[in-house]
Every structure is written in structure tokens, then in C-alpha cells.
C-alpha positions in Angstrom: 144.8 104.1 142.9 141.6 104.7 141.0 140.4 102.0 138.5 139.8 103.9 135.2 136.4 103.6 134.4 136.0 103.4 130.4 133.4 104.8 128.2 130.9 102.2 128.7 129.7 103.4 132.0 128.9 107.1 130.6 125.3 107.7 130.9 123.5 111.0 129.7 120.8 112.7 131.8 118.1 115.2 129.2 116.3 117.3 131.7 112.8 118.0 129.6 110.8 119.1 132.4 110.0 122.4 131.6 107.4 124.6 129.9 108.8 126.9 127.8 106.1 129.6 128.6 108.7 132.0 126.6 107.1 130.2 123.3 103.2 130.7 123.9 101.3 130.3 121.9 103.0 127.4 120.6 104.4 126.1 123.3 101.6 124.6 125.7 101.9 121.9 128.4 101.1 119.2 126.7 103.6 120.5 123.0 106.3 122.5 125.4 109.1 124.0 123.6 111.7 120.9 123.7 109.1 118.4 121.5 108.4 121.3 119.2 110.5 121.7 115.5 111.2 125.4 116.0 114.5 124.8 113.6 115.6 122.1 110.8 113.3 118.9 110.7 113.5 117.5 113.9 112.2 118.5 117.5 114.6 120.1 119.8 114.8 117.4 122.2 115.4 114.6 118.7 118.2 117.1 118.1 119.8 116.9 121.1 119.9 113.1 121.6 120.5 112.6 118.1 124.1 114.9 118.5 125.0 112.7 121.9 124.5 109.0 120.4 127.9 109.5 118.6 129.1 109.6 121.8 126.3 107.5 124.3 123.9 104.9 122.8 120.2 105.6 123.4 120.4 102.5 125.9 122.5 104.7 128.4 120.0 107.8 127.6 117.5 108.9 130.1 115.2 111.7 130.1 113.3 113.4 133.1 110.0 115.1 132.4 106.6 115.6 132.9 102.9 113.8 133.0 101.9 115.6 130.0 104.7 115.5 127.9 105.7 111.9 128.7 103.8 110.7 126.0 105.0 112.4 123.6 108.9 112.6 124.2 108.4 108.2 124.3 106.6 108.8 120.8 109.6 111.1 119.6 111.9 109.3 120.7 111.7 105.4 120.2 115.4 104.2 120.2 115.4 105.4 124.3 113.4 102.7 126.4 110.6 104.0 127.4 111.4 103.2 131.0 114.1 105.2 130.7 112.0 108.4 130.5 110.6 109.4 133.7 107.5 111.8 134.7 108.5 113.6 137.9 105.7 113.6 140.0 106.2 117.5 141.0 108.1 120.1 139.7 111.2 120.5 142.1 113.8 122.0 140.2 117.1 120.7 139.2 118.6 119.5 142.5 116.0 116.3 143.1 115.8 116.1 139.5 119.1 115.2 139.0 120.3 114.0 142.2 116.6 111.2 141.5 118.7 110.3 138.3 121.8 110.1 139.9 120.1 107.8 142.6 118.8 105.3 139.9 122.4 105.2 137.9 124.1 104.6 141.2 121.9 101.4 141.9 122.2 99.9 138.4 125.8 101.0 137.8 128.0 101.9 140.8 130.7 103.2 138.3 128.1 105.5 136.5 129.5 108.6 135.2 126.2 111.5 134.6 126.3 114.4 132.3 123.6 117.0 132.5 122.0 118.2 129.4 119.1 120.6 129.0 116.2 119.5 126.3 116.3 122.3 124.0 119.4 123.9 123.1 120.6 124.7 119.5 124.0 123.8 119.1 125.7 124.9 115.7 129.0 123.0 115.9 128.3 119.3 116.9 131.7 118.1 116.6 133.7 120.5 118.6 130.7 120.4 121.3 131.1 116.2 121.4 135.2 117.0 121.6 134.0 119.0 124.8 131.9 117.2 126.1 134.6 113.8 125.7 137.0 115.7 127.7 133.8 116.5 130.3 133.5 113.0 131.1 136.7 112.1 131.3 137.7 114.5 133.7 133.9 113.6 136.2 134.9 110.0 135.6 138.4 111.1 137.7 136.0 112.2 140.5 135.8 115.6 139.6 132.4 118.3 139.3 132.5 119.8 135.8 131.1 122.5 134.0 130.8 124.0 130.5 131.0 127.6 130.4 129.9 129.3 127.0 132.1 132.2 125.9 129.5 135.2 125.9 128.4 136.7 122.9 126.9 140.0 124.7 126.2 141.2 128.3 123.3 139.0 128.8 121.4 139.5 132.4 119.3 136.4 132.0 122.2 134.1 132.4 124.2 132.9 135.3 128.1 133.2 135.1 131.4 131.2 135.8 134.8 132.9 136.8 137.2 131.9 135.8 140.8 132.8 137.3 142.6 135.9 135.5 144.0 135.5 132.1 141.8 132.1 131.2 141.0 132.0 127.6 138.8 130.0 125.6 140.2 126.2 125.1 138.7 122.8 125.8 141.2 122.0 128.6 139.4 122.3 132.0 140.6 124.9 134.4 139.3 125.2 138.2 136.7 128.2 138.5 136.5 130.9 141.0 133.5 130.8 141.5 129.3 130.9 140.4 127.8 134.3 139.7 124.0 134.6 139.8 122.0 136.4 137.0 123.7 140.4 137.0 122.2 143.4 136.1 122.8 145.2 132.8 125.9 147.1 134.4 127.6 144.3 136.1 126.7 142.1 133.2 128.8 144.4 131.1 131.6 144.4 133.1 131.8 140.5 133.7 131.9 140.5 129.6 134.6 143.0 129.4 136.7 141.3 132.2 137.3 138.3 129.7 137.3 135.9 132.9 133.5 135.6 133.0 131.7 132.6 130.8 127.8 131.8 130.5 126.9 129.0 132.9 124.9 126.4 129.9 123.5 124.1 132.6 125.7 121.2 131.5 127.3 119.2 134.0 129.5 116.2 135.1 130.2 113.8 137.6 130.1 110.4 138.9 127.0 109.4 140.4 128.7 108.8 143.4 130.8 112.6 143.9 126.9 114.1 143.2 125.5 112.3 146.1 127.7 112.9 148.3 127.8 116.5 147.7 123.5 116.4 148.1 124.2 114.4 151.5 126.1 117.3 152.5 124.1 120.1 151.1 120.9 119.0 150.6 120.2 116.5 153.7 116.4 116.2 153.3 116.5 115.6 149.5 119.4 113.5 149.8 117.4 110.9 152.6 114.1 111.3 150.8 115.7 109.8 147.2 117.4 107.2 149.1 114.7 105.5 151.2 113.6 105.0 147.5 113.8 101.3 146.3 115.2 99.6 143.7 114.3 101.1 139.7 113.6 97.8 139.1 111.6 97.2 142.0 107.5 97.0 141.2 106.9 99.5 144.4 109.2 102.4 142.7 106.7 103.9 140.7 104.3 104.3 143.7 106.9 105.3 146.1 108.3 108.3 143.5 105.3 110.0 143.7 104.9 109.7 147.5 108.5 110.9 147.9 109.6 113.4 145.2 106.9 116.2 145.7 108.5 116.0 149.3 112.0 116.9 148.1 112.9 120.8 148.5 112.2 123.1 145.0 115.8 124.0 144.3 118.4 124.2 141.5 121.6 121.9 141.7 123.6 125.3 141.3 122.0 126.7 144.4 122.2 123.3 146.2 125.8 122.0 145.2 127.8 123.6 142.8 127.9 127.3 144.6 128.9 125.1 148.0 131.6 122.4 146.5 134.9 123.4 146.4 137.1 122.3 143.6 134.7 122.4 140.6 136.3 122.6 137.1 135.1 124.3 133.9 136.1 124.4 130.2 135.9 127.7 129.2 134.3 126.7 125.8 135.3 128.1 122.5 132.1 129.3 120.0 130.1 126.2 119.3 126.9 127.6 118.1 125.1 127.6 121.9 122.3 128.9 121.9 119.4 128.0 124.6 116.5 129.3 122.5 114.7 131.2 125.2 112.7 133.3 123.6 110.9 133.7 120.0 113.7 136.7 119.5 116.6 133.3 119.6 114.2 131.8 117.3 114.7 134.9 115.0 118.0 135.0 115.1 118.6 131.2 114.2 117.1 131.7 110.7 118.2 133.6 107.6 116.5 136.8 107.7 115.8 138.2 104.0 117.2 141.7 102.7 114.4 143.7 104.7 115.7 142.0 107.9 112.4 139.7 108.2 112.0 136.2 108.5 109.0 134.9 107.3 108.1 131.5 107.9 104.6 131.7 106.3 103.1 133.4 103.0 103.6 137.0 104.0 102.9 140.1 102.0 105.1 142.7 103.4 105.3 146.5 102.6 108.1 149.0 104.1 108.3 146.4 107.4 111.3 145.7 108.9 113.2 142.7 111.3 109.9 141.1 111.8 109.5 137.6 112.3 106.1 135.8 111.2 105.1 132.4 111.9 101.4 131.8 110.8 100.7 128.5 109.8 99.1 128.4 106.4 97.5 131.8 106.6 98.2 134.6 104.3 100.1 137.6 106.5 99.9 141.3 105.3 102.7 144.0 107.1 102.2 147.4 106.9 104.8 149.7 107.8 105.3 147.4 111.2 109.1 146.8 112.6 110.7 144.5 114.6 107.6 142.1 115.2 106.8 138.8 116.5 103.7 137.5 115.3 102.4 133.9 115.8 99.1 132.3 115.2 97.7 128.9 116.6 93.8 128.0 115.8 92.9 129.3 119.3 95.5 132.2 119.8 97.4 134.9 118.3 100.2 136.6 119.5 102.1 139.9 118.1 104.7 141.2 120.1 107.8 143.5 119.9 111.2 141.9 119.4 112.7 143.3 122.2 110.0 141.8 124.6 110.2 138.4 123.8 110.9 137.9 127.4 108.1 139.1 128.6 105.9 136.6 126.7 106.0 134.5 130.2 103.9 137.1 131.7 101.7 136.2 129.3 101.0 132.4 130.7 100.9 134.0 134.4 98.2 136.4 133.7 96.1 133.4 131.7 97.3 131.3 134.5 95.3 133.6 137.2 92.4 133.6 134.7 91.9 129.5 134.8 92.2 129.6 131.0 93.7 126.3 131.6 92.3 125.6 127.6 95.0 127.8 126.9 97.9 126.5 128.8 
């Protein structure tokens, strides 16, 4: 009979290594989306930590980021021990990152139960969210792999989906999922939403560390072996060995590497709790209250016959005349003007800057 695991063995892993390229020109390598104040008075990662702390104290919160952002994240999160804010030596997607954290936690606490949370999401109903997280942790402590499904609000093509059994309704109880589905085309996404049994995959996962490591050994043995070769986290040789080993891990998401290949995964078909992954400037527009003309104006603006625009230009006066549905973002060295409907394409500008080797703008 399995010994009951108390909440004192619950840990949070915050994934904060992304560049947020769709938030250029505000989001740069050293000031990526997760450390920006997108909405409210704190940065996205500060809000992530704050809503988890009623459940998990700072001493059991770990953050994985990159060399560009680590110093800023340490500054923004003074309650989280700096040694628990790690910079990945290379970007290798979520499977090696989560595996690394699981390896460390397993060596520290063999009964560790781990929740994985992106650093850059907005959640409106935090009390309900914490109720769902508590449920997920309890089930993960029993040896289950648990994912949170987000009730879809539209036929989104940019998210993966979780398929539940027919007749599954939104609620707080875990249900055995049928399968994971990759990002669909528009027609397939509409079919998913109409069926009522598909939920968005929000990238929040829960499992015992030994369960995750066992799954990695089965499905990603090369990466699992590399991570297992690391010395103990307390060993003085750990940082150097990590820099040597981690870049050799496979570049693959935990969804592809583990979840899609593992039977018996439980999903919580969550009721609406105000989730937004803040995936583009248009998502930021949606998070703010618009004026009578549908404009969100975060800077001093004169607007004439203009509707549905989002303006964030610091102290600069912006004048709009006869334009609609624009995004206007001004920084000291770059100005972005985009159609709100093309907000996802801002990342293509970053790729173009990379080709031109404009590191000064990245």
C-alpha cells in the first residue's frame, strides 16, 4: 500500500526560458515577456509565483530560464532561493528541462510531487485555479500523470488539444483522457470545439518525479541517461557537468516525448478560470478594458475616427486618424505597427532580424 504523501512534498517548476518573440519590440532576450509587466502591477512571472504561494512556499519553487534572463528573474523573485533559479546551458525544449528538474528534485526528496507551470500566463479566477491545482497534486501523489485541460472559448489553431471521453463535462474531477491532438487546422479546430469533448492543452502537468523519470527512461532513453549521469545538485561539479551534458539532450517537448506515448494519463476538464496564455499583443488588447471606440490606449493618444486599436508608446504622444485594429508599440530603438489580426506574425519580424544579424534589436 502506497504511503500517503503530504503537501510538504509538493514542488512547483516554473518554465521561464522562452523569448516571447511575438511581443517584440518590448520582449527582448534580456527582457522577455515573462519578466514584463503586461497587465497589472507586476510582471507575469511575479504573478505566477504569487498565485502559487498559498499552495507552495518559495523554498519549494524552482525556475528554469536562460542565461539572458536569470539575473533579472533573481532580482524579481527575492523570496525564491537564487540557487533554485537555474539557467539552461542550451534550449532543448520542455522534455529535457522538466527531466532535469525531476532529476534534481528526486535526489533531494524521493517523495517529490512536481507541478509544471509556464511563467507567462494570466489567470483571472485564482481561487478556482488553486482548487484545481490541489486536486491535480493529490492525484499525482497517487502515481498518476495529470494534465489540466482548458475549456475552449473559440476554435484555436495555435494550441494542442486534449480529447476526453464523449459526454465529459467541465468540472474539477480528473478523467482518464483518450489522447492528445496536435495543433489542428481551422476546420478541425471547429469540429473539436463543436464536439464538446476537446479541451486546450495549457502545458500544466503534475506527476511524482520518479513517475516522470521512469517515463523518460522508456520513451527518451538517451536524454534520460544523460540526465542520470549528473552529479548531485549539491556537488560542486554539478554546474560544469550540466553545461557539458545538457546540450547533448534531445530537443523535444514533453508532449511528444512522454505524454503522447504514456497510457493512463488523467486530465482535469477545467471549468472556466480566466486562463490566457498572453500569446500575442492582441491577447494583451483583450485583457484590457477598451474605450467606447474599442481602443486600448496605454499612452497619451489623440484618436480621430479610429477604432479597435492598441497603443503602448511610453511617454510619446500618439495620434490616430481614420485607422482601425492596429497595434502600435514604440520603444527607444524600434517601432511596431501591425494589424491586430496579424499579431501572431510579429515573431516573423524577429526571424528576419536574426537573418540580418541585428543582435542590437534582439
